[in-house]
C-alpha positions as CSV (number, residue, x, y, z in Angstrom):
1,X,17.0,12.1,2.1
2,X,13.3,12.0,3.4
3,X,12.1,10.8,0.1
4,X,14.0,7.7,0.5
5,X,12.2,6.6,3.6
6,X,9.2,5.1,2.2
7,X,11.1,2.9,-0.6
8,X,13.6,1.9,2.0
9,X,10.9,0.8,4.2
10,X,9.1,-1.3,1.3
11,X,12.4,-2.8,0.4
12,X,13.0,-4.0,4.1
13,X,9.5,-5.6,3.8
14,X,10.1,-7.2,0.7
15,X,13.1,-8.9,1.8
16,X,11.7,-9.8,5.0
17,X,8.7,-11.4,3.1
18,X,11.0,-13.8,1.2
19,X,11.9,-15.1,4.8
20,X,8.9,-15.1,6.7
21,X,7.9,-18.5,6.1
22,X,11.0,-19.8,7.5
23,X,9.7,-18.6,11.3
24,X,6.6,-20.6,10.9
25,X,6.1,-23.6,13.0
26,X,7.1,-26.7,10.6
27,X,3.6,-28.1,11.1
28,X,2.0,-25.4,9.4
29,X,4.6,-25.8,6.5
30,X,3.8,-29.3,6.1
31,X,0.0,-28.9,6.2
32,X,-2.0,-28.1,3.3
33,X,-2.6,-24.7,4.1
34,X,-0.7,-21.8,2.2
35,X,0.4,-18.3,4.1
36,X,1.3,-15.7,1.9
37,X,2.8,-12.7,3.3
38,X,1.8,-9.8,1.6
39,X,3.6,-7.1,3.9
40,X,4.5,-4.7,1.0
41,X,0.8,-4.5,-0.1
42,X,-0.1,-3.9,3.5
43,X,2.3,-0.9,4.0
44,X,1.0,0.2,0.4
45,X,-2.6,0.6,1.8
46,X,-1.1,2.5,5.0
47,X,0.4,4.6,2.1
48,X,-2.7,5.1,0.3
49,X,-4.7,6.0,3.5
50,X,-2.1,7.8,5.4
51,X,0.3,9.4,3.0
52,X,-1.4,10.1,-0.2
53,X,-3.5,13.0,-0.7
54,X,-6.3,12.9,-3.4
55,X,-4.2,14.3,-6.1
56,X,-1.2,12.1,-5.0
57,X,-0.7,8.5,-6.0
58,X,2.5,7.2,-4.6
59,X,1.0,3.9,-3.8
60,X,0.2,3.2,-7.0
61,X,3.7,4.1,-7.9
62,X,5.3,2.0,-5.4
63,X,3.0,-0.8,-6.1
64,X,4.1,-0.9,-9.6
65,X,7.7,-0.6,-8.6
66,X,7.6,-3.1,-5.8
67,X,5.4,-5.5,-7.4
68,X,8.0,-5.6,-10.3
69,X,10.7,-6.2,-7.8
70,X,8.7,-8.8,-6.2
71,X,8.1,-10.6,-9.5
72,X,11.6,-10.3,-10.5
73,X,13.1,-11.9,-7.2
74,X,10.5,-14.3,-6.2
75,X,8.2,-15.5,-9.0
76,X,8.5,-16.9,-12.8
77,X,6.2,-14.6,-14.6
78,X,7.1,-10.9,-14.8
79,X,4.5,-8.8,-14.3
80,X,1.9,-10.7,-12.2
81,X,2.4,-9.1,-8.9
82,X,3.3,-5.8,-10.7
83,X,0.1,-5.5,-12.2
84,X,-1.7,-6.9,-9.1
85,X,-0.4,-4.3,-6.5
86,X,-0.7,-1.3,-9.0
87,X,-4.4,-1.8,-9.7
88,X,-5.5,-2.8,-6.4
89,X,-3.6,0.1,-4.6
90,X,-5.2,2.5,-7.1
91,X,-8.8,1.0,-6.1
92,X,-7.9,1.1,-2.4
93,X,-6.9,4.7,-3.3
94,X,-10.2,5.4,-4.8
95,X,-11.9,3.8,-1.8
96,X,-10.1,5.8,0.6
97,X,-11.8,9.0,-0.8
98,X,-15.3,7.7,0.3
99,X,-14.1,6.6,3.9
100,X,-12.8,8.4,6.7
101,X,-9.1,7.6,7.8
102,X,-9.2,5.9,11.1
103,X,-8.1,2.4,12.5
104,X,-11.1,0.1,11.5
105,X,-10.9,1.8,7.8
106,X,-7.2,1.0,7.9
107,X,-7.8,-2.8,9.0
108,X,-10.7,-3.4,6.8
109,X,-8.7,-1.6,3.8
110,X,-5.9,-3.8,4.4
111,X,-8.1,-7.0,4.5
112,X,-9.9,-6.1,1.5
113,X,-6.9,-5.0,-0.5
114,X,-5.3,-8.5,0.5
115,X,-8.3,-10.2,-0.4
116,X,-8.5,-8.6,-3.8
117,X,-4.7,-8.7,-4.7
118,X,-4.5,-12.5,-3.6
119,X,-7.5,-13.6,-5.8
120,X,-6.4,-11.5,-8.6
121,X,-2.9,-13.3,-8.2
122,X,-4.5,-16.6,-8.1
123,X,-6.8,-15.9,-11.1
124,X,-3.8,-14.7,-13.1
125,X,-1.7,-17.5,-12.2
126,X,-4.5,-20.0,-12.7
127,X,-5.0,-18.6,-16.2
128,X,-1.6,-18.6,-17.2
129,X,-0.2,-21.9,-15.7
130,X,-3.3,-24.1,-15.3
131,X,-3.6,-24.4,-11.6
132,X,-5.8,-27.5,-10.8
133,X,-6.7,-26.0,-7.5
134,X,-10.5,-25.2,-7.4
135,X,-11.9,-21.8,-6.1
136,X,-13.5,-23.3,-3.2
137,X,-10.1,-25.6,-2.3
138,X,-8.1,-22.0,-2.8
139,X,-10.5,-20.0,-0.4
140,X,-9.9,-22.5,2.4
141,X,-6.4,-23.6,2.2
142,X,-5.0,-20.3,0.8
143,X,-7.1,-17.2,1.0
144,X,-8.6,-17.4,4.6
145,X,-5.1,-18.4,6.1
146,X,-3.5,-15.7,4.1
147,X,-6.0,-13.0,5.2
148,X,-5.5,-14.1,8.7
149,X,-1.9,-13.9,8.7
150,X,-1.7,-10.3,7.1
151,X,-4.4,-9.2,9.3
152,X,-2.2,-10.0,12.0
153,X,0.6,-8.2,10.4
154,X,-1.8,-5.1,10.0
155,X,-2.6,-5.0,13.5
156,X,1.0,-5.0,14.7
157,X,2.1,-2.4,12.3
158,X,-1.0,-0.1,13.1
159,X,0.1,1.7,16.6
160,X,3.4,2.7,14.4
161,X,2.9,3.5,11.1
162,X,-0.2,6.1,10.4
163,X,1.1,9.0,12.8
164,X,4.6,8.6,10.8
165,X,2.9,8.6,7.7
166,X,0.8,11.3,8.3
167,X,3.7,13.6,9.6
168,X,5.8,12.9,6.4
169,X,2.7,13.6,4.2
170,X,2.4,16.9,6.0
171,X,6.2,17.6,5.6
172,X,5.8,17.0,2.1
173,X,2.9,19.5,1.3
174,X,4.6,22.1,3.4
175,X,8.0,21.5,1.0
176,X,5.8,21.6,-1.8
177,X,4.0,24.9,-0.8
178,X,7.5,26.5,-0.2
179,X,8.6,25.9,-3.6
C-alpha cells in the first residue's frame, strides 16, 4: 500500500496543475504573461533529492510516466513532457550526488530543474510547431513568471515533504534489506 503513496501524490498534483490557473486573478490571465505550473516536476525534484538513493531512479520513472500522462491529458503532442520530465529528472538526480540535501539545495534544484524543463519544452514546441515567440520574449513573458510561481510552490511544499520522503525512503531501504 505504501508504494502507491508517491504515485497518488503525483496524480493529485497532475490534476491540480490543470486547474491552477483558474485560481489566478483575472488581470494576470488577461495579461501577456504566461504562468505554467510544474507542480509534478517540483515534486519529482523532491523525490530525486530526498527519496532516491544513488542507485535508484524513481524520479526518472515517475517523470516519464507522469510526463506521458500530462501529454495525454493537456497537450496536443505526445512525448514532449514525457521526454522533458524524464531527462530533467535524470539530470537533477545526477546533480544531487554533488550536493548535500538541504533547504537551499532543494530550492536551487527546483528552480534550475523547472528552468531546464520549461526551456526544453519551449524549444521542443517551437521546433515542432514553429512558434513565432523569440527567446527574449519567452524569457520575459513566460520563463520568469513560471519560475517565480513554481518557486512559491516549492517554498510552500518544503516544510512538509522532505521529512516524509526521507522517512519513506528509509522504510523502503529497511524492507529491501529484510527480503
